[in-house]
C-alpha positions as CSV (number, residue, x, y, z in Angstrom):
1,X,61.0,37.7,48.1
2,X,60.6,38.9,44.5
3,X,63.4,37.4,42.7
4,X,62.0,33.8,44.4
5,X,58.6,34.2,43.1
6,X,59.9,34.8,39.5
7,X,62.2,31.8,40.0
8,X,59.2,29.7,41.2
9,X,57.0,30.9,38.3
10,X,60.0,29.9,35.8
11,X,60.4,26.9,37.7
12,X,56.8,25.9,37.5
13,X,56.7,27.0,33.9
14,X,59.4,24.2,32.6
15,X,57.8,21.8,34.6
16,X,54.3,22.1,33.3
17,X,56.3,22.5,29.4
18,X,58.5,19.4,30.4
19,X,55.2,17.2,31.2
20,X,53.0,19.0,28.5
21,X,55.9,17.8,26.0
22,X,56.4,14.2,27.2
23,X,52.3,13.5,27.8
24,X,50.5,15.2,25.7
25,X,48.9,13.2,22.4
26,X,48.9,16.5,20.2
27,X,53.0,15.9,18.9
28,X,52.2,12.6,17.2
29,X,54.6,9.5,17.6
30,X,57.8,8.4,16.2
31,X,58.7,6.2,13.7
32,X,59.6,2.5,14.1
33,X,63.2,1.5,13.1
34,X,61.7,-0.4,10.2
35,X,60.0,2.5,9.3
36,X,63.4,4.5,9.2
37,X,65.1,2.0,7.2
38,X,62.3,2.3,4.3
39,X,62.6,6.1,4.5
40,X,66.5,5.7,3.5
41,X,65.5,4.5,0.5
42,X,64.3,8.4,-0.3
43,X,66.6,10.5,-2.0
44,X,65.2,13.0,0.0
45,X,66.4,11.6,3.5
46,X,69.8,12.0,4.7
47,X,71.2,11.5,8.2
48,X,67.9,11.3,10.0
49,X,65.9,14.2,8.1
50,X,64.1,15.0,4.7
51,X,65.4,18.1,3.0
52,X,64.2,20.1,0.0
53,X,65.3,19.7,-3.8
54,X,67.0,23.1,-3.2
55,X,68.7,25.0,-0.4
56,X,65.6,26.5,1.8
57,X,66.8,28.4,5.1
58,X,65.0,31.2,6.9
59,X,68.2,32.5,8.5
60,X,67.1,34.2,11.4
61,X,69.2,34.7,14.2
62,X,68.7,35.5,18.1
63,X,68.0,39.1,17.2
64,X,65.5,38.4,14.7
65,X,63.3,36.3,16.5
66,X,63.3,38.6,19.5
67,X,62.3,41.7,16.7
68,X,60.2,39.1,15.7
69,X,58.1,38.4,18.9
70,X,58.0,42.2,19.5
71,X,56.2,42.6,16.2
72,X,53.7,39.7,16.6
73,X,53.1,41.1,20.1
74,X,52.5,44.5,18.8
75,X,50.1,42.7,15.8
76,X,49.3,44.7,12.6
77,X,46.2,46.8,11.6
78,X,43.3,44.8,10.3
79,X,45.1,41.4,11.1
80,X,41.7,39.7,11.6
81,X,38.0,40.3,10.4
82,X,36.0,42.4,12.5
83,X,32.5,41.0,11.7
84,X,32.0,37.3,10.6
85,X,32.6,35.7,7.4
86,X,30.5,35.3,4.7
87,X,30.0,31.3,5.3
88,X,27.9,29.2,3.3
89,X,26.9,26.2,5.4
90,X,27.1,22.8,4.1
91,X,24.1,20.6,5.2
92,X,25.6,16.9,5.7
93,X,22.1,15.7,3.6
94,X,23.7,18.2,0.7
95,X,27.2,16.1,0.8
96,X,26.0,13.0,-1.7
97,X,29.0,12.1,-4.1
98,X,28.2,13.1,-7.8
99,X,28.2,10.6,-10.5
100,X,31.3,10.1,-12.1
101,X,30.6,13.0,-14.7
102,X,30.9,15.5,-12.2
103,X,33.5,16.7,-9.5
104,X,32.5,19.3,-7.3
105,X,34.9,20.9,-4.2
106,X,34.4,22.8,-1.0
107,X,37.0,25.1,0.4
108,X,36.5,25.2,4.3
109,X,38.8,27.6,5.1
110,X,42.8,27.7,5.1
111,X,44.0,24.8,2.9
112,X,41.5,22.5,4.1
113,X,39.7,21.0,1.2
114,X,36.6,18.6,0.4
115,X,36.5,17.4,-2.8
116,X,33.7,14.7,-4.2
117,X,34.5,12.9,-7.2
118,X,33.6,9.5,-8.9
119,X,31.1,8.7,-5.9
120,X,33.9,9.5,-3.7
121,X,34.4,12.2,-1.0
122,X,38.2,13.3,-0.1
123,X,39.5,15.4,2.1
124,X,42.7,16.9,2.3
125,X,44.4,18.7,4.9
126,X,41.3,19.0,7.0
127,X,41.8,21.1,10.1
128,X,39.0,21.9,11.3
129,X,40.0,22.4,14.9
130,X,39.8,26.0,16.6
131,X,43.2,27.2,16.7
132,X,46.7,25.4,14.7
133,X,48.5,25.1,18.0
134,X,49.4,22.5,20.8
135,X,46.8,24.2,23.0
136,X,44.4,26.9,21.9
137,X,46.4,29.5,24.4
138,X,49.2,28.9,22.1
139,X,47.9,29.6,18.6
140,X,45.2,31.8,17.0
141,X,41.5,31.5,17.3
142,X,39.6,30.8,14.2
143,X,38.1,33.4,12.4
144,X,34.4,32.3,12.5
145,X,32.6,28.8,12.5
146,X,33.3,25.7,9.9
147,X,30.6,25.8,6.9
148,X,30.1,22.2,8.4
149,X,31.8,20.4,11.5
150,X,33.8,17.5,11.4
151,X,31.1,15.2,13.7
152,X,28.7,16.3,10.7
153,X,30.6,15.1,7.8
154,X,28.9,11.8,6.1
155,X,31.9,8.9,6.4
156,X,34.8,9.9,4.2
157,X,36.9,8.1,1.8
158,X,40.2,9.1,2.1
159,X,41.9,12.4,3.5
160,X,45.1,13.3,2.3
161,X,47.4,15.3,4.4
162,X,50.7,17.4,3.1
163,X,52.7,18.0,6.0
164,X,52.7,17.7,10.0
165,X,52.3,21.3,10.8
166,X,49.5,22.0,13.0
167,X,47.2,23.9,10.5
168,X,47.2,21.1,8.5
169,X,47.3,17.9,10.9
170,X,45.3,18.6,13.8
171,X,45.3,16.2,16.2
172,X,41.3,16.9,17.2
173,X,39.9,16.6,13.5
174,X,41.8,13.1,13.2
175,X,40.2,11.8,16.5
176,X,36.6,13.0,15.0
177,X,37.6,11.7,11.6
178,X,39.7,8.4,12.1
179,X,36.8,5.9,12.3
180,X,34.8,7.3,9.2
181,X,37.7,7.4,7.0
182,X,38.6,4.6,4.8
183,X,42.0,5.5,3.9
184,X,44.8,7.9,4.9
185,X,47.5,9.2,2.2
186,X,50.4,10.9,3.5
187,X,54.2,11.7,3.3
188,X,56.7,9.4,4.6
189,X,56.8,9.5,8.3
190,X,53.6,11.0,9.0
191,X,51.7,7.5,9.1
192,X,53.7,7.4,12.9
193,X,51.3,10.3,13.8
194,X,48.2,9.0,12.8
195,X,49.3,5.3,14.5
196,X,49.9,7.2,17.7
197,X,46.6,8.7,17.5
198,X,44.9,5.5,17.0
199,X,44.5,5.3,13.3
200,X,44.6,1.8,12.1
201,X,47.8,1.4,10.7
202,X,46.1,-0.7,7.4
203,X,44.2,2.8,6.7
204,X,47.6,4.3,6.3
205,X,49.6,4.8,3.2
206,X,52.5,6.4,3.2
207,X,54.2,7.8,0.0
208,X,57.5,9.4,-1.1
209,X,57.8,12.3,-3.8
210,X,57.2,10.7,-7.2
211,X,55.2,7.6,-5.7
212,X,51.4,7.2,-6.6
213,X,48.7,5.2,-5.6
214,X,45.0,4.3,-7.2
215,X,41.9,4.7,-5.2
216,X,39.0,4.0,-7.2
217,X,39.5,5.6,-10.6
218,X,41.2,8.2,-8.8
219,X,45.0,8.4,-9.2
220,X,46.6,10.3,-6.2
221,X,50.4,11.5,-7.1
222,X,52.7,12.5,-3.9
223,X,54.9,15.7,-5.3
224,X,57.7,17.9,-4.6
225,X,57.3,20.6,-2.0
226,X,59.3,23.4,-0.9
227,X,59.1,23.5,2.7
228,X,59.5,21.9,6.2
229,X,57.8,19.8,8.8
230,X,57.8,19.6,12.6
231,X,55.2,19.3,15.6
232,X,57.9,19.7,18.7
233,X,60.8,21.5,19.6
234,X,63.2,19.0,18.3
235,X,61.8,17.0,15.6
236,X,62.4,19.5,12.8
237,X,62.5,17.7,8.9
238,X,61.9,14.2,10.5
239,X,58.6,13.9,8.4
240,X,58.3,14.3,4.0
241,X,56.2,17.6,3.3
242,X,54.5,17.2,-0.4
243,X,51.9,18.8,-2.7
244,X,49.0,16.4,-4.2
245,X,48.2,15.7,-7.7
246,X,44.7,14.2,-7.9
247,X,43.5,12.9,-11.5
248,X,40.0,12.2,-11.2
249,X,37.8,10.7,-14.2
250,X,37.1,14.1,-15.0
251,X,39.6,16.6,-14.1
252,X,43.5,16.9,-13.2
253,X,43.7,19.0,-9.3
254,X,46.8,20.2,-8.0
255,X,46.9,20.9,-4.1
256,X,50.3,23.1,-3.3
257,X,50.3,22.2,0.5
258,X,52.6,24.6,1.9
259,X,55.5,25.8,-0.2
260,X,57.9,28.1,-1.2
261,X,58.7,29.2,-4.7
262,X,61.0,27.1,-6.3
263,X,61.8,25.1,-9.7
264,X,59.6,22.2,-8.7
265,X,56.5,23.8,-10.1
266,X,57.4,24.0,-13.5
267,X,59.0,20.1,-13.1
268,X,55.3,19.5,-12.1
269,X,53.8,21.2,-15.0
270,X,55.8,19.6,-17.6
271,X,55.5,16.2,-16.4
272,X,52.0,16.0,-14.9
273,X,50.2,19.2,-16.5
274,X,48.1,21.1,-17.8
275,X,45.8,21.0,-14.8
276,X,42.0,22.3,-14.9
277,X,42.4,23.6,-11.1
278,X,45.4,24.7,-8.8
279,X,44.9,25.1,-5.1
280,X,47.7,27.3,-4.3
281,X,49.0,28.7,-0.9
282,X,48.5,32.5,-0.3
283,X,48.9,33.8,2.9
284,X,50.9,33.7,6.1
285,X,54.1,35.1,4.1
286,X,56.7,37.2,5.1
287,X,59.9,38.0,3.2
288,X,62.1,36.9,6.2
289,X,60.5,33.3,5.4
290,X,59.7,33.5,1.5
291,X,61.7,30.2,1.3
292,X,59.2,28.4,2.5
293,X,55.7,30.3,1.9
294,X,55.2,32.0,-1.4
295,X,54.4,35.8,-1.5
296,X,51.3,36.2,-3.7
297,X,52.5,37.5,-6.8
298,X,54.9,34.1,-6.6
299,X,51.4,32.3,-6.3
300,X,50.5,33.4,-9.6
301,X,53.8,32.8,-11.2
302,X,53.3,29.2,-9.8
303,X,50.2,28.9,-11.3
304,X,51.7,29.9,-14.7
305,X,54.4,27.2,-13.9
306,X,51.9,24.6,-13.5
307,X,50.0,25.4,-16.7
308,X,46.8,25.3,-14.9
309,X,43.4,26.5,-16.4
310,X,42.3,27.8,-13.4
311,X,43.8,28.6,-9.9
312,X,42.4,29.0,-6.2
313,X,43.9,30.6,-3.9
314,X,44.2,29.0,-0.2
315,X,46.1,29.3,3.1
316,X,44.3,32.3,4.2
317,X,40.6,33.1,5.2
318,X,41.0,31.4,8.9
319,X,43.8,32.2,11.3
320,X,46.2,34.9,11.2
321,X,49.8,33.5,11.1
322,X,51.6,35.9,9.9
323,X,52.3,39.8,10.1
324,X,50.2,41.2,6.8
325,X,46.3,41.9,6.6
326,X,44.0,39.5,6.4
327,X,42.9,40.2,3.3
328,X,46.5,41.0,1.9
329,X,46.6,37.8,0.1
330,X,43.3,37.6,-1.8
331,X,44.3,41.2,-2.5
332,X,47.4,41.3,-4.0
333,X,46.7,38.0,-6.0
334,X,43.9,39.2,-7.6
335,X,45.8,42.1,-9.0
336,X,48.8,39.9,-10.1
337,X,46.2,37.5,-11.9
338,X,44.6,40.4,-13.4
339,X,47.8,41.5,-14.5
340,X,49.0,38.3,-15.7
341,X,45.6,37.0,-17.3
342,X,45.3,33.9,-14.8
343,X,41.7,33.1,-14.2
344,X,40.9,33.2,-10.4
345,X,38.8,31.2,-8.3
346,X,37.4,32.8,-5.2
347,X,34.7,31.2,-3.6
348,X,33.2,31.5,-0.3
349,X,34.2,29.3,2.7
350,X,31.8,26.3,2.2
351,X,30.8,27.5,-1.2
352,X,30.2,24.2,-3.8
353,X,32.4,24.8,-6.5
354,X,31.1,22.6,-9.4
355,X,34.4,21.7,-11.8
356,X,32.3,20.5,-14.6
357,X,30.8,23.8,-15.3
358,X,31.5,26.8,-16.9
359,X,30.9,28.8,-14.1
360,X,33.2,29.5,-11.8
361,X,33.1,32.0,-8.4
362,X,34.9,35.1,-8.8
363,X,33.1,37.3,-6.4
364,X,35.5,39.8,-4.3
365,X,33.1,39.0,-1.4
366,X,35.9,40.0,0.9
367,X,35.5,43.7,0.1
368,X,32.5,43.9,1.6
369,X,33.9,42.9,5.2
370,X,36.5,45.7,4.6
371,X,34.2,48.0,4.0
372,X,32.3,47.5,6.8
373,X,35.7,47.3,9.1
374,X,36.4,50.7,7.8
375,X,33.4,52.0,8.9
376,X,33.4,50.7,12.6
377,X,37.2,52.3,12.6
378,X,35.8,55.7,11.3
């Protein structure tokens, strides 16, 4: 009888999974044949998949995945904060795009960025949902609240997406933002997801590495990254991933998206640098997948390669997606930046950063939380 019960539960789980995979809209859409013909013109596209500039593999076998599963089940100490983060609330009336002489950014947590420039509001990878997964039961929860909810945002001029992973492209967030956003700029293939979610195709602009687009006085450049893509079980690398360069009337900004360390950083620095600020991924790493996610010391080296005046670590501070403590990224990147003389910008989530000012946030706000966590466990 026990065997029949187990088999029945497995069959029910398989049936539910199959229905969910086929009917849930969160997995996105598929490109048309006409779109695929366009992708054939890309140097990154071959035999139905996109590829990195250099060989990039995780090389994990079945045994490695089993060990990883066990490690994730056990967890690591201080994998998430035990007290609320010091988030700076953003009021809708505060979001008044500044004049053309001022650029202002807000870190919304993880890799989500809001930029105000030239009288326009830009969102980058606006993952504003509760969990970076197809369903909240399948992923970690956000550490705390957002500085502002998607529904409360004023009209958005454009949204940039770096790739289609759940912690960067969130179905729920797009549903809340699609009607108030004038345009979406995404790497090749990602537009099919947006179209499947009801975004007006006229608003969607797909770019390949090296392509650029002009929006008012702002130039957007789609640049390489070293990563991969996919939202379901069988769609790995069917869409392109990228980093973004934003040239405003006042600043030249770089957003890494997700990326392992590679020669593209130095190439981008030579071709498009110097930069005023680089927002670089720093978190959710492990030596076993170093090829697709930089470790903090590599993040600082990437900043040097890019020839940027300042760097801001992103891809941390909101979710636990790897096997390090939640403060490990910012502690390690701070130490390495000091060693190599890189100017590190560390705002609180929601804190306004005026790029036209000489004063940038450098506070170590997370250290107070580490102290509180230590007191809790004593």
